[in-house]
N, CA, C and O of each residue as an XYZ file, in Angstrom:
816
protein
N      99.667     62.495    101.637
C      99.109     62.958    102.888
C      99.605     64.340    103.255
O      98.817     65.192    103.664
N     100.883     64.572    103.117
C     101.503     65.856    103.430
C     100.889     66.930    102.481
O     100.526     68.027    102.906
N     100.790     66.556    101.164
C     100.272     67.507    100.213
C      98.823     67.852    100.512
O      98.428     69.010    100.371
N      98.028     66.884    100.918
C      96.631     67.161    101.265
C      96.541     68.083    102.464
O      95.712     68.992    102.519
N      97.437     67.818    103.444
C      97.436     68.664    104.663
C      97.823     70.104    104.299
O      97.240     71.061    104.807
N      98.824     70.241    103.405
C      99.256     71.590    102.985
C      98.135     72.292    102.245
O      97.875     73.469    102.492
N      97.456     71.581    101.330
C      96.361     72.211    100.595
C      95.228     72.643    101.500
O      94.615     73.689    101.288
N      94.952     71.834    102.512
C      93.924     72.176    103.474
C      94.291     73.425    104.274
O      93.433     74.258    104.566
N      95.585     73.550    104.628
C      96.028     74.706    105.380
C      95.966     75.957    104.519
O      95.569     77.013    105.012
N      96.354     75.870    103.224
C      96.258     76.984    102.340
C      94.792     77.430    102.114
O      94.479     78.617    102.027
N      93.950     76.445    102.028
C      92.498     76.763    101.842
C      91.965     77.503    103.034
O      91.179     78.439    102.889
N      92.392     77.085    104.244
C      91.955     77.731    105.487
C      92.477     79.162    105.535
O      91.755     80.087    105.908
N      93.755     79.331    105.150
C      94.324     80.705    105.188
C      93.595     81.599    104.182
O      93.290     82.755    104.478
N      93.319     81.057    102.996
C      92.620     81.864    101.959
C      91.219     82.238    102.435
O      90.756     83.353    102.197
N      90.550     81.309    103.105
C      89.211     81.613    103.574
C      89.245     82.654    104.685
O      88.374     83.521    104.761
N      90.275     82.560    105.562
C      90.442     83.557    106.611
C      90.662     84.968    106.036
O      90.070     85.947    106.488
N      91.541     85.027    105.019
C      91.821     86.291    104.343
C      90.531     86.852    103.714
O      90.258     88.050    103.786
N      89.769     85.972    103.111
C      88.519     86.416    102.467
C      87.561     86.930    103.526
O      86.930     87.970    103.336
N      87.443     86.217    104.638
C      86.541     86.615    105.740
C      86.985     88.005    106.248
O      86.168     88.904    106.445
N      88.301     88.145    106.450
C      88.809     89.421    106.975
C      88.512     90.557    105.981
O      88.124     91.656    106.376
N      88.698     90.276    104.724
C      88.441     91.309    103.718
C      86.931     91.714    103.727
O      86.589     92.896    103.679
N      86.052     90.687    103.790
C      84.638     90.988    103.835
C      84.270     91.754    105.077
O      83.463     92.680    104.992
N      84.813     91.422    106.219
C      84.528     92.159    107.437
C      84.965     93.588    107.316
O      84.233     94.508    107.683
N      86.206     93.786    106.779
C      86.705     95.159    106.599
C      85.788     95.927    105.627
O      85.494     97.098    105.868
N      85.343     95.304    104.559
C      84.475     95.982    103.624
C      83.134     96.331    104.238
O      82.568     97.386    103.952
N      82.623     95.445    105.085
C      81.367     95.709    105.793
C      81.486     96.906    106.732
O      80.599     97.756    106.808
N      82.615     96.943    107.445
C      82.816     98.080    108.355
C      82.966     99.399    107.588
O      82.438    100.429    108.007
N      83.673     99.362    106.486
C      83.765    100.536    105.624
C      82.376    100.918    105.087
O      82.006    102.092    105.049
N      81.618     99.886    104.672
C      80.257    100.126    104.182
C      79.362    100.753    105.255
O      78.562    101.643    104.966
N      79.505    100.282    106.487
C      78.731    100.855    107.555
C      79.148    102.342    107.797
O      78.311    103.227    107.972
N      80.450    102.550    107.794
C      80.945    103.922    107.995
C      80.411    104.883    106.937
O      79.983    105.993    107.254
N      80.440    104.441    105.658
C      79.995    105.270    104.594
C      78.492    105.508    104.634
O      78.016    106.607    104.352
N      77.753    104.461    104.990
C      76.302    104.535    105.071
C      75.868    105.469    106.214
O      74.979    106.298    106.020
N      76.471    105.348    107.378
C      76.035    106.220    108.469
C      76.489    107.652    108.280
O      75.852    108.592    108.756
N      77.616    107.806    107.567
C      78.086    109.187    107.250
C      77.094    109.866    106.262
O      76.897    111.081    106.297
N      76.500    109.069    105.413
C      75.580    109.616    104.415
C      74.161    109.758    104.942
O      73.462    110.719    104.619
N      73.733    108.776    105.770
C      72.311    108.738    106.167
C      72.022    108.939    107.654
O      70.887    109.199    108.052
N      73.119    108.808    108.502
C      72.891    108.722    109.921
C      72.566    107.298    110.314
O      72.063    106.523    109.501
N      72.850    106.950    111.554
C      72.664    105.579    111.987
C      71.213    105.120    111.906
O      70.917    104.025    111.428
N      70.316    105.980    112.384
C      68.889    105.567    112.478
C      68.335    105.250    111.074
O      67.516    104.341    110.937
N      68.759    105.971    110.047
C      68.205    105.780    108.726
C      68.999    104.805    107.924
O      68.606    104.515    106.794
N      70.083    104.278    108.414
C      70.895    103.306    107.704
C      70.235    101.909    107.784
O      69.831    101.470    108.860
N      70.135    101.231    106.649
C      69.603     99.859    106.622
C      70.731     98.871    106.252
O      71.811     99.259    105.808
N      70.442     97.648    106.448
C      71.449     96.640    106.062
C      71.616     96.649    104.534
O      72.704     96.370    104.028
N      70.574     96.958    103.826
C      70.708     97.067    102.358
C      71.653     98.205    102.012
O      72.391     98.101    101.032
N      71.658     99.299    102.789
C      72.615    100.399    102.530
C      74.044     99.932    102.791
O      74.966    100.250    102.040
N      74.202     99.190    103.847
C      75.553     98.725    104.257
C      76.171     97.794    103.201
O      77.324     97.965    102.805
N      75.384     96.811    102.758
C      75.903     95.836    101.821
C      76.130     96.522    100.425
O      77.054     96.172     99.691
N      75.291     97.462    100.114
C      75.489     98.208     98.838
C      76.797     98.946     98.886
O      77.582     98.870     97.941
N      77.057     99.669     99.977
C      78.309    100.398    100.136
C      79.515     99.433    100.172
O      80.579     99.752     99.642
N      79.348     98.289    100.779
C      80.418     97.333    100.925
C      80.660     96.513     99.684
O      81.733     95.928     99.536
N      79.675     96.452     98.769
C      79.818     95.640     97.569
C      79.793     94.139     97.863
O      80.454     93.356     97.182
N      79.031     93.749     98.873
C      78.849     92.304     99.209
C      77.387     91.949     99.324
O      76.516     92.818     99.273
N      77.136     90.722     99.473
C      75.745     90.265     99.569
C      75.184     90.386    100.973
O      75.932     90.496    101.945
N      73.856     90.365    101.074
C      73.208     90.343    102.376
C      73.623     89.101    103.151
O      73.824     89.155    104.365
N      73.750     87.994    102.451
C      74.173     86.760    103.105
C      75.569     86.918    103.773
O      75.808     86.428    104.876
N      76.477     87.623    103.054
C      77.811     87.847    103.630
C      77.715     88.691    104.876
O      78.451     88.480    105.840
N      76.802     89.653    104.858
C      76.609     90.475    106.074
C      76.257     89.589    107.291
O      76.849     89.713    108.363
N      75.279     88.697    107.087
C      74.830     87.860    108.187
C      75.818     86.740    108.560
O      75.659     86.089    109.592
N      76.818     86.527    107.729
C      77.903     85.622    108.145
C      78.805     86.278    109.149
O      79.522     85.589    109.874
N      78.794     87.604    109.215
C      79.676     88.310    110.127
C      78.932     89.009    111.267
O      79.475     89.146    112.364
N      77.736     89.437    111.027
C      76.984     90.198    112.033
C      75.531     89.727    112.055
O      74.926     89.425    111.026
N      75.006     89.681    113.268
C      73.611     89.261    113.418
C      72.637     90.414    113.166
O      71.514     90.207    112.705
N      73.091     91.630    113.478
C      72.247     92.811    113.401
C      73.039     94.016    112.948
O      74.270     94.002    112.947
N      72.311     95.077    112.554
C      72.911     96.356    112.235
C      73.667     96.919    113.460
O      74.758     97.477    113.347
N      73.031     96.743    114.631
C      73.654     97.255    115.854
C      75.008     96.576    116.105
O      75.980     97.240    116.466
N      75.066     95.294    115.917
C      76.327     94.544    116.115
C      77.450     95.066    115.179
O      78.616     95.185    115.556
N      77.019     95.364    113.945
C      78.028     95.873    112.991
C      78.434     97.234    113.379
O      79.613     97.557    113.236
N      77.530     98.101    113.878
C      77.889     99.452    114.287
C      78.847     99.398    115.460
O      79.817    100.155    115.497
N      78.594     98.509    116.428
C      79.478     98.401    117.559
C      80.839     97.961    117.144
O      81.829     98.436    117.700
N      80.940     97.064    116.177
C      82.243     96.617    115.648
C      82.944     97.812    114.955
O      84.161     97.959    115.066
N      82.197     98.637    114.263
C      82.814     99.797    113.610
C      83.338    100.776    114.697
O      84.430    101.328    114.557
N      82.549    100.984    115.780
C      82.958    101.857    116.837
C      84.292    101.346    117.416
O      85.232    102.123    117.589
N      84.367    100.057    117.709
C      85.578     99.467    118.288
C      86.763     99.609    117.359
O      87.864     99.931    117.807
N      86.550     99.367    116.024
C      87.637     99.472    115.051
C      88.152    100.884    115.006
O      89.362    101.109    115.028
N      87.223    101.866    114.941
C      87.600    103.263    114.850
C      88.347    103.671    116.119
O      89.363    104.360    116.035
N      87.871    103.266    117.273
C      88.514    103.617    118.543
C      89.891    102.993    118.627
O      90.836    103.646    119.069
N      90.025    101.752    118.216
C      91.333    101.096    118.304
C      92.318    101.752    117.354
O      93.507    101.830    117.666
N      91.849    102.233    116.183
C      92.712    102.951    115.261
C      93.233    104.260    115.967
O      94.421    104.580    115.922
N      92.314    104.962    116.590
C      92.711    106.196    117.297
C      93.689    105.901    118.432
O      94.610    106.679    118.681
N      93.487    104.772    119.122
C      94.420    104.365    120.179
C      95.756    104.049    119.605
O      96.770    104.404    120.205
N      95.819    103.394    118.465
C      97.098    103.095    117.792
C      97.829    104.359    117.485
O      99.037    104.456    117.703
N      97.096    105.360    116.969
C      97.693    106.678    116.708
C      98.248    107.281    117.958
O      99.344    107.841    117.950
N      97.513    107.178    119.031
C      97.914    107.700    120.346
C      99.218    107.104    120.828
O     100.119    107.814    121.273
N      99.306    105.776    120.732
C     100.495    105.074    121.195
C     101.715    105.372    120.262
O     102.840    105.529    120.737
N     101.473    105.443    118.977
C     102.537    105.660    118.020
C     103.178    107.016    118.197
O     104.361    107.207    117.913
N     102.370    107.965    118.677
C     102.864    109.379    118.779
C     103.875    109.519    119.952
O     104.581    110.525    120.027
N     103.948    108.567    120.823
C     104.807    108.675    122.005
C     106.272    108.579    121.629
O     106.670    107.692    120.874
N     107.076    109.496    122.158
C     108.546    109.487    121.939
C     109.184    109.506    123.326
O     109.247    110.559    123.961
N     109.664    108.344    123.808
C     110.237    108.260    125.166
C     111.426    109.222    125.413
O     111.836    109.428    126.555
N     111.946    109.778    124.372
C     113.099    110.715    124.538
C     112.644    112.007    125.208
O     113.459    112.743    125.765
N     111.344    112.283    125.154
C     110.825    113.529    125.722
C     110.257    113.281    127.112
O     110.036    112.135    127.505
N     110.012    114.399    127.881
C     109.473    114.269    129.210
C     107.940    113.951    129.021
O     107.401    114.046    127.918
N     107.299    113.586    130.114
C     105.902    113.091    130.016
C     104.970    114.213    129.557
O     103.974    113.927    128.892
N     105.246    115.447    129.877
C     104.387    116.571    129.440
C     104.369    116.571    127.891
O     103.312    116.562    127.259
N     105.567    116.581    127.325
C     105.683    116.625    125.829
C     105.087    115.403    125.169
O     104.421    115.504    124.139
N     105.333    114.219    125.780
C     104.805    113.015    125.232
C     103.239    113.048    125.168
O     102.632    112.673    124.165
N     102.638    113.506    126.268
C     101.189    113.571    126.311
C     100.635    114.623    125.343
O      99.585    114.423    124.732
N     101.354    115.749    125.212
C     100.901    116.759    124.290
C     100.907    116.260    122.864
O      99.952    116.462    122.113
N     102.015    115.593    122.494
C     102.131    115.028    121.142
C     101.071    113.937    120.875
O     100.456    113.881    119.810
N     100.890    113.079    121.888
C      99.922    112.014    121.724
C      98.502    112.513    121.643
O      97.715    112.068    120.808
N      98.172    113.476    122.552
C      96.826    114.022    122.522
C      96.518    114.726    121.228
O      95.410    114.587    120.711
N      97.447    115.471    120.687
C      97.285    116.188    119.423
C      97.038    115.200    118.315
O      96.142    115.399    117.495
N      97.832    114.113    118.273
C      97.695    113.121    117.221
C      96.349    112.390    117.341
O      95.700    112.105    116.335
N      95.946    112.094    118.561
C      94.694    111.388    118.837
C      93.522    112.200    118.370
O      92.640    111.686    117.682
N      93.495    113.474    118.736
C      92.352    114.369    118.322
C      92.335    114.597    116.819
O      91.266    114.718    116.221
N      93.501    114.656    116.209
C      93.562    114.791    114.730
C      92.934    113.577    114.071
O      92.215    113.699    113.079
N      93.210    112.396    114.632
C      92.671    111.179    114.080
C      91.138    111.179    114.224
O      90.439    110.777    113.295
N      90.611    111.623    115.371
C      89.171    111.684    115.584
C      88.506    112.657    114.593
O      87.387    112.424    114.135
N      89.199    113.721    114.281
C      88.593    114.822    113.434
C      88.616    114.501    111.955
O      88.121    115.299    111.160
N      89.179    113.346    111.540
C      89.293    113.064    110.130
C      87.937    112.900    109.464
O      87.790    113.243    108.291
N      86.966    112.397    110.161
C      85.616    112.216    109.580
C      84.560    112.747    110.568
O      84.027    111.992    111.382
N      84.268    114.042    110.486
C      83.351    114.658    111.474
C      81.993    114.028    111.587
O      81.489    113.863    112.698
N      81.366    113.663    110.459
C      80.031    113.077    110.465
C      80.061    111.695    111.156
O      79.185    111.379    111.961
N      81.072    110.887    110.832
C      81.181    109.589    111.423
C      81.494    109.737    112.932
O      80.967    108.988    113.754
N      82.339    110.692    113.276
C      82.706    110.906    114.683
C      81.431    111.234    115.484
O      81.219    110.697    116.571
N      80.614    112.096    114.948
C      79.347    112.448    115.623
C      78.506    111.242    115.865
O      78.004    111.043    116.971
N      78.338    110.421    114.844
C      77.539    109.213    114.937
C      78.110    108.258    115.969
O      77.378    107.729    116.805
N      79.446    108.032    115.911
C      80.022    107.099    116.827
C      79.918    107.539    118.300
O      79.579    106.743    119.176
N      80.211    108.792    118.543
C      80.259    109.303    119.910
C      78.858    109.380    120.518
O      78.694    109.141    121.715
N      77.862    109.705    119.721
C      76.490    109.915    120.254
C      75.674    108.652    120.216
O      75.027    108.322    121.210
N      75.672    107.924    119.107
C      74.802    106.765    118.945
C      75.163    105.615    119.875
O      74.298    104.835    120.275
N      76.478    105.510    120.227
C      76.895    104.424    121.078
C      76.162    104.372    122.420
O      76.014    103.313    123.031
N      75.705    105.559    122.860
C      75.025    105.607    124.143
C      73.616    104.953    124.100
O      73.068    104.546    125.125
N      73.067    104.874    122.890
C      71.700    104.267    122.765
C      71.694    102.839    122.353
O      70.643    102.313    121.985
N      72.847    102.170    122.397
C      72.885    100.813    121.923
C      72.946     99.759    123.017
O      73.416     98.643    122.791
N      72.477    100.112    124.184
C      72.356     99.126    125.259
C      73.664     98.744    125.887
O      74.700     99.384    125.701
N      73.568     97.642    126.659
C      74.705     97.215    127.459
C      75.922     96.868    126.591
O      77.056     97.143    126.983
N      75.705     96.291    125.461
C      76.789     95.875    124.598
C      77.591     97.101    124.093
O      78.822     97.081    124.054
N      76.875     98.134    123.721
C      77.495     99.376    123.278
C      78.256    100.066    124.412
O      79.361    100.566    124.201
N      77.673    100.095    125.610
C      78.319    100.725    126.733
C      79.536     99.918    127.188
O      80.512    100.489    127.675
N      79.482     98.616    127.035
C      80.632     97.754    127.422
C      81.855     98.007    126.518
O      82.985     98.088    127.000
N      81.622     98.126    125.253
C      82.781     98.389    124.366
C      83.324     99.765    124.574
O      84.533     99.972    124.476
N      82.450    100.736    124.866
C      82.875    102.064    125.156
C      83.738    102.079    126.444
O      84.744    102.783    126.529
N      83.311    101.287    127.423
C      84.050    101.200    128.687
C      85.421    100.596    128.439
O      86.414    101.083    128.980
N      85.496     99.556    127.641
C      86.795     98.940    127.357
C      87.745     99.940    126.683
O      88.924     99.989    127.034
N      87.267    100.715    125.747
C      88.141    101.680    125.093
C      88.594    102.738    126.097
O      89.773    103.090    126.126
N      87.666    103.256    126.930
C      88.077    104.262    127.917
C      89.108    103.708    128.905
O      89.999    104.436    129.341
N      88.991    102.425    129.257
C      89.970    101.809    130.148
C      91.305    101.714    129.485
O      92.331    101.884    130.144
N      91.332    101.444    128.180
C      92.593    101.395    127.508
C      93.287    102.733    127.439
O      94.502    102.835    127.604
N      92.474    103.785    127.187
C      93.046    105.129    127.111
C      93.569    105.527    128.511
O      94.646    106.113    128.623
N      92.822    105.215    129.550
C      93.237    105.547    130.939
C      94.499    104.759    131.257
O      95.408    105.299    131.888
N      94.582    103.503    130.842
C      95.775    102.729    131.106
C      97.014    103.327    130.374
O      98.116    103.369    130.922
N      96.793    103.773    129.150
C      97.889    104.428    128.419
C      98.374    105.662    129.164
O      99.578    105.881    129.298
N      97.438    106.463    129.647
C      97.759    107.673    130.362
C      98.559    107.332    131.649
O      99.538    108.004    131.973
N      98.141    106.324    132.338
C      98.829    105.904    133.595
C     100.278    105.512    133.271
O     101.199    105.866    134.006
N     100.470    104.786    132.176
C     101.812    104.313    131.824
C     102.740    105.504    131.500
O     103.906    105.511    131.896
N     102.222    106.486    130.793
C     103.043    107.623    130.398
C     103.355    108.506    131.573
O     104.514    108.849    131.805
N     102.329    108.882    132.328
C     102.491    109.797    133.433
C     103.341    109.192    134.545
O     104.192    109.874    135.116
N     103.120    107.933    134.850
C     103.834    107.309    135.994
C     105.165    106.703    135.650
O     105.841    106.151    136.519
N     105.558    106.795    134.389
C     106.861    106.257    134.015
C     107.956    107.137    134.642
O     107.814    108.358    134.708
N     109.024    106.519    135.090
C     110.149    107.259    135.614
C     110.924    107.944    134.488
O     111.097    107.400    133.397
N     111.368    109.118    134.786
C     112.172    109.880    133.784
C     112.063    111.334    133.966
O     111.484    111.789    134.952
N     112.610    112.121    133.028
C     112.551    113.549    133.184
C     111.144    114.102    133.296
O     110.252    113.648    132.580
N     110.921    115.067    134.172
C     109.604    115.644    134.293
C     108.658    114.774    135.083
O     107.443    114.919    134.950
N     109.171    113.874    135.903
C     108.298    113.005    136.691
C     107.377    113.805    137.575
O     107.853    114.668    138.313
N     106.058    113.559    137.538
C     105.140    114.315    138.352
C     105.390    114.142    139.846
O     106.079    113.207    140.255
N     104.825    115.052    140.680
C     105.025    114.981    142.117
C     104.381    113.798    142.756
O     104.871    113.294    143.766
N     103.291    113.338    142.193
C     102.616    112.172    142.787
C     102.080    111.274    141.662
O     101.716    111.769    140.595
N     102.032    109.948    141.901
C     101.549    109.054    140.866
C     100.078    109.315    140.524
O      99.300    109.766    141.364
N      99.719    109.021    139.273
C      98.354    109.164    138.852
C      97.661    107.856    139.155
O      98.166    106.795    138.788
N      96.474    107.904    139.841
C      95.767    106.723    140.140
C      94.854    106.278    139.001
O      94.571    107.069    138.101
N      94.392    105.039    139.020
C      93.527    104.534    137.954
C      92.209    105.293    137.931
O      91.691    105.592    136.855
N      91.657    105.610    139.100
C      90.385    106.282    139.181
C      90.499    107.711    138.628
O      89.609    108.167    137.910
N      91.560    108.398    138.949
C      91.761    109.777    138.455
C      91.992    109.767    136.949
O      91.497    110.629    136.223
N      92.761    108.763    136.488
C      92.992    108.654    135.029
C      91.659    108.460    134.282
O      91.430    109.076    133.241
N      90.779    107.594    134.830
C      89.477    107.424    134.181
C      88.655    108.684    134.223
O      87.942    108.985    133.266
N      88.735    109.445    135.327
C      88.018    110.752    135.426
C      88.541    111.705    134.386
O      87.754    112.430    133.777
N      89.840    111.735    134.154
C      90.407    112.583    133.103
C      89.911    112.193    131.710
O      89.560    113.050    130.900
N      89.890    110.883    131.446
C      89.387    110.407    130.170
C      87.905    110.850    129.973
O      87.496    111.276    128.893
N      87.141    110.725    131.063
C      85.763    111.179    130.979
C      85.613    112.638    130.678
O      84.726    113.055    129.933
N      86.540    113.448    131.298
C      86.520    114.878    131.018
C      86.863    115.199    129.576
O      86.236    116.068    128.971
N      87.825    114.528    129.030
C      88.245    114.735    127.658
C      87.138    114.286    126.706
O      86.920    114.943    125.688
N      86.449    113.221    126.991
C      85.329    112.750    126.177
C      84.242    113.844    126.157
O      83.664    114.134    125.109
N      83.973    114.448    127.334
C      82.963    115.498    127.381
C      83.366    116.705    126.565
O      82.504    117.344    125.961
N      84.631    117.038    126.524
C      85.080    118.149    125.686
C      84.889    117.812    124.213
O      84.523    118.678    123.419
N      85.134    116.556    123.845
C      84.926    116.112    122.473
C      83.441    116.214    122.115
O      83.087    116.716    121.049
N      82.589    115.743    123.002
C      81.149    115.814    122.775
C      80.677    117.269    122.604
O      79.862    117.590    121.739
N      81.217    118.111    123.452
C      80.842    119.533    123.371
C      81.247    120.130    122.027
O      80.510    120.936    121.460
N      82.417    119.741    121.514
C      82.882    120.207    120.188
C      81.952    119.672    119.104
O      81.613    120.395    118.167
N      81.543    118.429    119.223
C      80.619    117.824    118.269
C      79.253    118.645    118.283
O      78.740    119.016    117.227
N      78.715    118.898    119.472
C      77.436    119.574    119.569
C      77.514    120.988    119.027
O      76.513    121.525    118.553
N      78.695    121.604    119.092
C      78.832    122.966    118.596
C      79.371    123.028    117.187
O      79.755    124.089    116.695
N      79.394    121.846    116.530
C      79.887    121.776    115.128
C      81.307    122.316    115.007
O      81.626    123.051    114.072
N      82.150    121.945    115.958
C      83.512    122.427    115.978
C      84.530    121.249    115.967
O      85.616    121.336    116.540
N      84.135    120.174    115.304
C      85.038    119.044    115.224
C      86.347    119.438    114.507
O      87.407    118.895    114.817
N      86.274    120.361    113.570
C      87.442    120.845    112.878
C      88.407    121.515    113.809
O      89.576    121.698    113.468
N      87.937    121.891    114.995
C      88.813    122.582    115.951
C      89.109    121.752    117.193
O      89.310    122.302    118.275
N      89.136    120.468    117.046
C      89.372    119.585    118.196
C      90.753    119.832    118.830
O      90.951    119.527    120.006
N      91.701    120.377    118.068
C      93.022    120.648    118.626
C      92.913    121.625    119.806
O      93.788    121.637    120.672
N      91.875    122.426    119.850
C      91.716    123.356    120.953
C      91.533    122.622    122.295
O      91.678    123.226    123.358
N      91.212    121.313    122.241
C      91.035    120.567    123.445
C      92.332    120.189    124.084
O      92.369    119.917    125.284
N      93.420    120.161    123.313
C      94.714    119.741    123.827
C      95.101    120.522    125.069
O      95.506    119.922    126.065
N      94.989    121.844    125.039
C      95.431    122.641    126.168
C      94.645    122.384    127.456
O      95.254    122.163    128.503
N      93.291    122.407    127.408
C      92.595    122.100    128.692
C      92.778    120.682    129.141
O      92.782    120.408    130.341
N      92.930    119.773    128.210
C      93.203    118.345    128.588
C      94.500    118.212    129.346
O      94.558    117.523    130.364
N      95.560    118.873    128.857
C      96.839    118.836    129.533
C      96.783    119.582    130.869
O      97.416    119.153    131.834
N      96.057    120.657    130.942
C      95.915    121.388    132.196
C      95.249    120.498    133.208
O      95.628    120.522    134.379
N      94.278    119.717    132.810
C      93.554    118.828    133.696
C      94.497    117.734    134.200
O      94.491    117.426    135.392
N      95.284    117.158    133.340
C      96.228    116.113    133.745
C      97.281    116.672    134.723
O      97.621    116.032    135.719
N      97.776    117.856    134.421
C      98.773    118.460    135.322
C      98.195    118.769    136.693
O      98.881    118.660    137.710
N      96.928    119.155    136.707
C      96.275    119.542    137.966
C      96.140    118.378    138.896
O      96.082    118.581    140.108
N      96.084    117.131    138.383
C      95.880    115.986    139.245
C      97.169    115.162    139.479
O      97.128    114.065    140.035
N      98.263    115.703    139.057
C      99.567    114.962    139.224
C     100.556    115.842    140.040
O     101.687    115.426    140.294
């Protein structure tokens, strides 16, 4: 009985690992397909070909191309957020922490210019589900900013940063990123660090 239970647990773990691998491959396949063709011209056949899996495997994870794209957007955004958080060094004052984090965040975004353009622009046309995931990511970035700026320590700002103002700052930074995309200057995203920090300092 114990052996049977153990075998069942191992089988479940192996299936979970396989599912996770297939999902990861599908997201990579989606990223490669939209980078090559653009979202509008990408088909599910393109995605599964890039991923090296079957169409049936695609539908085991996603109901539509749109759903897969939204999952890719969320995965890419969460990766950038992880970079943002990892760049923080509490030994420094909040100005330096934000400068380091913002620089690392923008560098992560700039790694794949074609994909960045697709993610930032196409997400607006994917209905309520797309806007909802975009909102969640923006709220996480705003929450991160609140935590860093309002933390007690050297260089404490004169007044606390509010949640509404933090969200307004995130919106402003997103507009600067979109402007860089439209001007084909994704390679120069680091130029946004200075105005972004000036904006944060102006409201604290």
